[in-house]
PANU-537503 format. One record per residue: x, y, z of N, C-alpha, C, O in turn; residue in one letter. Coordinates in Angstrom, 2 decimals. Layout:
# residues N
+---------+---------+---------+---------+---------+---------+---------+---------+---------+---------+---------+---------+----+
!    n_xx !    n_yy !    n_zz !   ca_xx !   ca_yy !   ca_zz !    c_xx !    c_yy !    c_zz !    o_xx !    o_yy !    o_zz ! aa !
+---------+---------+---------+---------+---------+---------+---------+---------+---------+---------+---------+---------+----+
!       X !       Y !       Z !       X !       Y !       Z !       X !       Y !       Z !       X !       Y !       Z !  a !
...
+---------+---------+---------+---------+---------+---------+---------+---------+---------+---------+---------+---------+----+
//
This chain:
# residues 101
+---------+---------+---------+---------+---------+---------+---------+---------+---------+---------+---------+---------+----+
!    n_xx !    n_yy !    n_zz !   ca_xx !   ca_yy !   ca_zz !    c_xx !    c_yy !    c_zz !    o_xx !    o_yy !    o_zz ! aa !
+---------+---------+---------+---------+---------+---------+---------+---------+---------+---------+---------+---------+----+
!   60.31 !  -36.44 ! -129.67 !   59.14 !  -36.59 ! -128.85 !   57.95 !  -35.96 ! -129.57 !   58.00 !  -34.82 ! -130.02 !  m !
!   56.90 !  -36.73 ! -129.66 !   55.70 !  -36.19 ! -130.26 !   54.58 !  -36.22 ! -129.23 !   54.80 !  -36.59 ! -128.08 !  s !
!   53.41 !  -35.83 ! -129.64 !   52.28 !  -35.80 ! -128.71 !   51.75 !  -37.19 ! -128.41 !   51.12 !  -37.39 ! -127.37 !  q !
!   52.00 !  -38.16 ! -129.29 !   51.43 !  -39.50 ! -129.09 !   52.46 !  -40.58 ! -128.78 !   52.17 !  -41.48 ! -127.99 !  t !
!   53.63 !  -40.51 ! -129.36 !   54.64 !  -41.56 ! -129.16 !   56.00 !  -40.94 ! -128.85 !   56.35 !  -39.89 ! -129.37 !  k !
!   56.75 !  -41.62 ! -128.00 !   58.12 !  -41.23 ! -127.68 !   59.03 !  -42.39 ! -127.99 !   58.71 !  -43.53 ! -127.65 !  w !
!   60.17 !  -42.13 ! -128.61 !   61.18 !  -43.14 ! -128.90 !   62.29 !  -42.99 ! -127.88 !   62.92 !  -41.93 ! -127.78 !  l !
!   62.53 !  -44.05 ! -127.11 !   63.51 !  -44.01 ! -126.02 !   64.63 !  -44.98 ! -126.37 !   64.38 !  -46.16 ! -126.61 !  v !
!   65.86 !  -44.49 ! -126.39 !   67.04 !  -45.32 ! -126.65 !   67.99 !  -45.17 ! -125.48 !   67.95 !  -44.18 ! -124.76 !  a !
!   68.85 !  -46.18 ! -125.29 !   69.74 !  -46.13 ! -124.13 !   71.06 !  -46.81 ! -124.39 !   71.19 !  -47.68 ! -125.26 !  a !
!   72.04 !  -46.40 ! -123.62 !   73.30 !  -47.12 ! -123.47 !   73.30 !  -47.58 ! -122.02 !   73.41 !  -46.77 ! -121.10 !  t !
!   73.19 !  -48.88 ! -121.84 !   73.06 !  -49.44 ! -120.50 !   74.34 !  -50.19 ! -120.16 !   74.73 !  -51.09 ! -120.90 !  v !
!   75.00 !  -49.85 ! -119.05 !   76.23 !  -50.54 ! -118.68 !   75.96 !  -52.02 ! -118.44 !   74.99 !  -52.40 ! -117.78 !  p !
!   76.84 !  -52.85 ! -118.97 !   76.71 !  -54.29 ! -118.79 !   75.90 !  -54.98 ! -119.87 !   75.89 !  -56.21 ! -119.92 !  g !
!   75.24 !  -54.23 ! -120.72 !   74.46 !  -54.82 ! -121.81 !   75.15 !  -54.55 ! -123.13 !   75.58 !  -53.42 ! -123.40 !  l !
!   75.26 !  -55.58 ! -123.95 !   75.89 !  -55.39 ! -125.26 !   74.94 !  -54.72 ! -126.24 !   75.35 !  -53.99 ! -127.14 !  e !
!   73.67 !  -54.99 ! -126.06 !   72.68 !  -54.39 ! -126.97 !   72.42 !  -52.95 ! -126.54 !   72.66 !  -52.57 ! -125.39 !  r !
!   71.94 !  -52.15 ! -127.46 !   71.54 !  -50.77 ! -127.18 !   70.02 !  -50.73 ! -127.29 !   69.47 !  -50.65 ! -128.39 !  h !
!   69.32 !  -50.79 ! -126.15 !   67.87 !  -50.88 ! -126.18 !   67.22 !  -49.68 ! -126.85 !   67.69 !  -48.55 ! -126.74 !  p !
!   66.13 !  -49.98 ! -127.54 !   65.35 !  -48.96 ! -128.23 !   63.89 !  -49.34 ! -128.06 !   63.50 !  -50.47 ! -128.36 !  l !
!   63.08 !  -48.41 ! -127.59 !   61.69 !  -48.73 ! -127.29 !   60.80 !  -47.56 ! -127.68 !   61.12 !  -46.41 ! -127.38 !  k !
!   59.69 !  -47.86 ! -128.36 !   58.71 !  -46.84 ! -128.71 !   57.57 !  -46.95 ! -127.70 !   56.97 !  -48.01 ! -127.53 !  k !
!   57.28 !  -45.84 ! -127.03 !   56.28 !  -45.82 ! -125.97 !   55.20 !  -44.79 ! -126.26 !   55.41 !  -43.85 ! -127.03 !  l !
!   54.05 !  -44.99 ! -125.62 !   53.05 !  -43.93 ! -125.63 !   53.61 !  -42.74 ! -124.86 !   54.46 !  -42.91 ! -123.99 !  d !
!   53.14 !  -41.56 ! -125.17 !   53.64 !  -40.34 ! -124.52 !   53.14 !  -40.30 ! -123.08 !   52.17 !  -39.61 ! -122.76 !  a !
!   53.82 !  -41.05 ! -122.22 !   53.43 !  -41.16 ! -120.82 !   54.69 !  -41.16 ! -119.97 !   55.51 !  -42.07 ! -120.09 !  d !
!   54.86 !  -40.17 ! -119.10 !   56.09 !  -40.10 ! -118.31 !   56.27 !  -41.28 ! -117.36 !   57.40 !  -41.70 ! -117.10 !  p !
!   55.17 !  -41.84 ! -116.84 !   55.28 !  -42.99 ! -115.94 !   55.87 !  -44.20 ! -116.65 !   56.66 !  -44.94 ! -116.07 !  d !
!   55.49 !  -44.41 ! -117.92 !   56.04 !  -45.53 ! -118.66 !   57.53 !  -45.33 ! -118.96 !   58.29 !  -46.30 ! -118.98 !  s !
!   57.95 !  -44.08 ! -119.18 !   59.37 !  -43.80 ! -119.39 !   60.15 !  -44.11 ! -118.11 !   61.22 !  -44.73 ! -118.17 !  v !
!   59.63 !  -43.69 ! -116.98 !   60.30 !  -43.94 ! -115.70 !   60.39 !  -45.44 ! -115.41 !   61.42 !  -45.92 ! -114.94 !  l !
!   59.31 !  -46.18 ! -115.68 !   59.34 !  -47.65 ! -115.50 !   60.40 !  -48.28 ! -116.39 !   61.13 !  -49.18 ! -115.96 !  r !
!   60.49 !  -47.81 ! -117.64 !   61.48 !  -48.35 ! -118.57 !   62.89 !  -48.06 ! -118.11 !   63.75 !  -48.93 ! -118.18 !  l !
!   63.16 !  -46.85 ! -117.64 !   64.49 !  -46.49 ! -117.14 !   64.86 !  -47.35 ! -115.94 !   66.00 !  -47.80 ! -115.82 !  l !
!   63.92 !  -47.57 ! -115.06 !   64.18 !  -48.40 ! -113.89 !   64.39 !  -49.86 ! -114.27 !   65.20 !  -50.56 ! -113.66 !  r !
!   63.68 !  -50.33 ! -115.28 !   63.89 !  -51.70 ! -115.76 !   65.28 !  -51.87 ! -116.33 !   65.96 !  -52.86 ! -116.06 !  r !
!   65.72 !  -50.89 ! -117.13 !   67.06 !  -50.96 ! -117.70 !   68.11 !  -50.89 ! -116.61 !   69.15 !  -51.54 ! -116.71 !  w !
!   67.86 !  -50.10 ! -115.56 !   68.79 !  -50.05 ! -114.44 !   68.88 !  -51.41 ! -113.76 !   69.98 !  -51.85 ! -113.41 !  r !
!   67.76 !  -52.07 ! -113.56 !   67.79 !  -53.39 ! -112.92 !   68.50 !  -54.43 ! -113.80 !   69.16 !  -55.32 ! -113.28 !  s !
!   68.37 !  -54.31 ! -115.12 !   69.10 !  -55.20 ! -116.04 !   70.61 !  -54.98 ! -115.90 !   71.37 !  -55.94 ! -115.92 !  e !
!   71.03 !  -53.74 ! -115.76 !   72.46 !  -53.44 ! -115.58 !   72.95 !  -54.01 ! -114.26 !   74.05 !  -54.56 ! -114.20 !  a !
!   72.16 !  -53.90 ! -113.20 !   72.55 !  -54.44 ! -111.90 !   72.65 !  -55.96 ! -111.97 !   73.56 !  -56.55 ! -111.39 !  i !
!   71.72 !  -56.60 ! -112.69 !   71.77 !  -58.05 ! -112.86 !   73.00 !  -58.48 ! -113.65 !   73.51 !  -59.59 ! -113.47 !  q !
!   73.49 !  -57.60 ! -114.52 !   74.69 !  -57.89 ! -115.30 !   75.96 !  -57.60 ! -114.50 !   77.07 !  -57.74 ! -115.02 !  a !
!   75.80 !  -57.21 ! -113.23 !   76.95 !  -56.98 ! -112.37 !   77.51 !  -55.58 ! -112.40 !   78.63 !  -55.36 ! -111.94 !  g !
!   76.76 !  -54.62 ! -112.92 !   77.23 !  -53.23 ! -112.99 !   76.51 !  -52.38 ! -111.96 !   75.32 !  -52.58 ! -111.70 !  r !
!   77.22 !  -51.45 ! -111.38 !   76.63 !  -50.52 ! -110.42 !   76.11 !  -49.30 ! -111.18 !   76.81 !  -48.73 ! -112.01 !  e !
!   74.89 !  -48.91 ! -110.88 !   74.30 !  -47.74 ! -111.50 !   74.10 !  -46.68 ! -110.42 !   73.24 !  -46.84 ! -109.55 !  v !
!   74.89 !  -45.62 ! -110.47 !   74.81 !  -44.56 ! -109.47 !   73.80 !  -43.49 ! -109.84 !   73.22 !  -42.85 ! -108.97 !  r !
!   73.60 !  -43.30 ! -111.14 !   72.67 !  -42.26 ! -111.57 !   72.10 !  -42.61 ! -112.94 !   72.71 !  -43.35 ! -113.71 !  r !
!   70.94 !  -42.07 ! -113.21 !   70.30 !  -42.20 ! -114.52 !   70.28 !  -40.81 ! -115.13 !   69.85 !  -39.85 ! -114.49 !  i !
!   70.74 !  -40.70 ! -116.36 !   70.81 !  -39.42 ! -117.04 !   70.08 !  -39.54 ! -118.37 !   70.30 !  -40.49 ! -119.12 !  v !
!   69.21 !  -38.58 ! -118.66 !   68.53 !  -38.54 ! -119.94 !   68.80 !  -37.20 ! -120.60 !   69.00 !  -36.19 ! -119.92 !  v !
!   68.80 !  -37.20 ! -121.92 !   68.95 !  -35.97 ! -122.69 !   68.07 !  -36.10 ! -123.92 !   68.01 !  -37.17 ! -124.54 !  a !
!   67.40 !  -35.04 ! -124.26 !   66.53 !  -35.08 ! -125.43 !   66.32 !  -33.68 ! -125.98 !   66.58 !  -32.68 ! -125.31 !  y !
!   65.85 !  -33.65 ! -127.22 !   65.62 !  -32.39 ! -127.90 !   64.37 !  -31.72 ! -127.34 !   63.35 !  -32.38 ! -127.14 !  e !
!   64.45 !  -30.44 ! -127.11 !   63.30 !  -29.70 ! -126.59 !   62.17 !  -29.76 ! -127.61 !   62.39 !  -29.63 ! -128.82 !  a !
!   61.01 !  -29.95 ! -127.11 !   59.82 !  -29.99 ! -127.96 !   58.63 !  -29.57 ! -127.14 !   58.78 !  -28.85 ! -126.15 !  g !
!   57.48 !  -30.00 ! -127.53 !   56.27 !  -29.66 ! -126.83 !   56.32 !  -30.08 ! -125.36 !   55.87 !  -29.34 ! -124.48 !  r !
!   56.88 !  -31.26 ! -125.09 !   56.91 !  -31.79 ! -123.74 !   58.25 !  -31.61 ! -123.05 !   58.47 !  -32.17 ! -121.98 !  d !
!   59.13 !  -30.85 ! -123.61 !   60.49 !  -30.79 ! -123.13 !   60.71 !  -30.40 ! -121.69 !   61.32 !  -31.17 ! -120.94 !  g !
!   60.26 !  -29.26 ! -121.28 !   60.68 !  -28.72 ! -120.00 !   59.90 !  -29.27 ! -118.81 !   60.48 !  -29.52 ! -117.76 !  f !
!   58.61 !  -29.47 ! -118.97 !   57.86 !  -30.03 ! -117.84 !   58.30 !  -31.45 ! -117.56 !   58.36 !  -31.87 ! -116.40 !  w !
!   58.63 !  -32.21 ! -118.61 !   59.08 !  -33.59 ! -118.43 !   60.43 !  -33.61 ! -117.71 !   60.67 !  -34.48 ! -116.87 !  l !
!   61.31 !  -32.67 ! -118.03 !   62.61 !  -32.59 ! -117.35 !   62.41 !  -32.34 ! -115.86 !   63.05 !  -32.98 ! -115.03 !  a !
!   61.55 !  -31.41 ! -115.54 !   61.27 !  -31.13 ! -114.11 !   60.65 !  -32.34 ! -113.43 !   60.98 !  -32.65 ! -112.29 !  r !
!   59.75 !  -33.03 ! -114.12 !   59.08 !  -34.21 ! -113.57 !   60.10 !  -35.32 ! -113.30 !   60.05 !  -35.96 ! -112.25 !  w !
!   61.02 !  -35.56 ! -114.24 !   62.04 !  -36.59 ! -114.06 !   63.02 !  -36.21 ! -112.95 !   63.41 !  -37.07 ! -112.16 !  l !
!   63.41 !  -34.96 ! -112.90 !   64.34 !  -34.51 ! -111.86 !   63.73 !  -34.68 ! -110.47 !   64.46 !  -34.96 ! -109.52 !  q !
!   62.44 !  -34.53 ! -110.34 !   61.78 !  -34.74 ! -109.05 !   61.79 !  -36.21 ! -108.65 !   61.51 !  -36.54 ! -107.50 !  a !
!   62.11 !  -37.09 ! -109.60 !   62.16 !  -38.53 ! -109.35 !   63.59 !  -39.07 ! -109.46 !   63.79 !  -40.24 ! -109.80 !  r !
!   64.56 !  -38.23 ! -109.17 !   65.99 !  -38.59 ! -109.11 !   66.58 !  -39.02 ! -110.44 !   67.46 !  -39.89 ! -110.48 !  a !
!   66.11 !  -38.43 ! -111.53 !   66.68 !  -38.68 ! -112.86 !   67.24 !  -37.36 ! -113.36 !   66.53 !  -36.36 ! -113.41 !  v !
!   68.53 !  -37.35 ! -113.73 !   69.12 !  -36.13 ! -114.32 !   68.55 !  -35.97 ! -115.72 !   68.60 !  -36.90 ! -116.52 !  e !
!   68.03 !  -34.81 ! -116.01 !   67.43 !  -34.56 ! -117.32 !   68.02 !  -33.30 ! -117.94 !   68.11 !  -32.26 ! -117.29 !  a !
!   68.43 !  -33.42 ! -119.19 !   68.99 !  -32.30 ! -119.93 !   68.16 !  -32.09 ! -121.19 !   67.97 !  -33.02 ! -121.98 !  y !
!   67.67 !  -30.89 ! -121.38 !   66.88 !  -30.55 ! -122.55 !   67.79 !  -29.79 ! -123.51 !   68.40 !  -28.80 ! -123.13 !  v !
!   67.86 !  -30.26 ! -124.73 !   68.79 !  -29.71 ! -125.72 !   68.00 !  -28.91 ! -126.75 !   66.97 !  -29.37 ! -127.26 !  i !
!   68.49 !  -27.74 ! -127.06 !   67.86 !  -26.91 ! -128.09 !   68.02 !  -27.60 ! -129.44 !   69.09 !  -28.12 ! -129.74 !  h !
!   66.97 !  -27.63 ! -130.27 !   67.04 !  -28.34 ! -131.56 !   68.20 !  -27.92 ! -132.45 !   68.74 !  -28.75 ! -133.18 !  p !
!   68.59 !  -26.65 ! -132.41 !   69.68 !  -26.21 ! -133.28 !   71.04 !  -26.71 ! -132.78 !   72.03 !  -26.61 ! -133.51 !  s !
!   71.10 !  -27.24 ! -131.56 !   72.35 !  -27.76 ! -131.02 !   72.58 !  -29.23 ! -131.36 !   73.66 !  -29.76 ! -131.10 !  s !
!   71.58 !  -29.88 ! -131.93 !   71.69 !  -31.30 ! -132.27 !   72.38 !  -31.43 ! -133.62 !   71.89 !  -30.89 ! -134.61 !  v !
!   73.50 !  -32.13 ! -133.65 !   74.24 !  -32.30 ! -134.90 !   73.51 !  -33.28 ! -135.82 !   73.22 !  -34.41 ! -135.43 !  a !
!   73.22 !  -32.83 ! -137.02 !   72.57 !  -33.69 ! -138.01 !   73.31 !  -33.54 ! -139.33 !   73.97 !  -32.52 ! -139.59 !  v !
!   73.20 !  -34.55 ! -140.16 !   73.83 !  -34.51 ! -141.47 !   73.05 !  -33.55 ! -142.37 !   71.83 !  -33.68 ! -142.50 !  s !
!   73.72 !  -32.63 ! -142.96 !   73.09 !  -31.68 ! -143.88 !   73.33 !  -32.08 ! -145.33 !   73.02 !  -31.33 ! -146.26 !  r !
!   73.86 !  -33.27 ! -145.52 !   74.26 !  -33.72 ! -146.84 !   73.12 !  -33.68 ! -147.87 !   73.33 !  -33.25 ! -149.00 !  e !
!   71.94 !  -34.12 ! -147.49 !   70.83 !  -34.19 ! -148.44 !   69.90 !  -33.00 ! -148.35 !   68.80 !  -33.03 ! -148.90 !  h !
!   70.32 !  -31.96 ! -147.69 !   69.47 !  -30.78 ! -147.52 !   69.88 !  -29.62 ! -148.42 !   69.44 !  -28.49 ! -148.23 !  r !
!   70.70 !  -29.90 ! -149.38 !   71.13 !  -28.82 ! -150.27 !   69.99 !  -28.44 ! -151.20 !   69.17 !  -29.27 ! -151.59 !  r !
!   69.95 !  -27.17 ! -151.55 !   68.92 !  -26.68 ! -152.45 !   69.13 !  -27.25 ! -153.84 !   70.26 !  -27.34 ! -154.33 !  a !
!   68.06 !  -27.61 ! -154.45 !   68.16 !  -28.12 ! -155.83 !   68.23 !  -26.95 ! -156.78 !   67.62 !  -25.90 ! -156.54 !  r !
!   68.97 !  -27.12 ! -157.86 !   69.04 !  -26.02 ! -158.84 !   67.66 !  -25.81 ! -159.49 !   66.92 !  -26.76 ! -159.73 !  p !
!   67.35 !  -24.56 ! -159.76 !   66.09 !  -24.23 ! -160.41 !   66.26 !  -24.49 ! -161.89 !   67.25 !  -24.08 ! -162.50 !  i !
!   65.28 !  -25.17 ! -162.47 !   65.34 !  -25.47 ! -163.89 !   65.30 !  -24.16 ! -164.68 !   64.56 !  -23.24 ! -164.35 !  a !
!   66.11 !  -24.10 ! -165.72 !   66.16 !  -22.86 ! -166.50 !   64.91 !  -22.75 ! -167.36 !   64.43 !  -23.74 ! -167.93 !  s !
!   64.40 !  -21.55 ! -167.43 !   63.21 !  -21.29 ! -168.24 !   63.66 !  -20.53 ! -169.47 !   64.29 !  -19.48 ! -169.36 !  i !
!   63.35 !  -21.08 ! -170.64 !   63.79 !  -20.40 ! -171.87 !   63.10 !  -19.05 ! -172.04 !   61.93 !  -18.88 ! -171.68 !  p !
!   63.85 !  -18.11 ! -172.58 !   63.27 !  -16.77 ! -172.84 !   62.26 !  -16.88 ! -173.96 !   62.51 !  -17.53 ! -174.98 !  n !
!   61.11 !  -16.23 ! -173.78 !   60.05 !  -16.27 ! -174.79 !   60.05 !  -15.02 ! -175.62 !   59.22 !  -14.88 ! -176.52 !  c !
+---------+---------+---------+---------+---------+---------+---------+---------+---------+---------+---------+---------+----+
//
């Protein structure tokens, strides 16, 4: 989540595709998108009892969680150090040897 754009991805029951949408940083647009995906699942014949979101804590992390929870959306804010990422390419490069003068 950034100050200008949010990337929203989902696993929606009844849909084979995994929707991915880039939105302006606006909570109302996120809520509309979640409700649209819920209606797509219902049209596909699946029952949706709850909507759950989880995202990495950032500038907008906690107030957005409270805002979504007030609108019947379960929201979980995850600490950045708890998100599993590949460390494969983050190894330190060897320092080039400097010849003695």
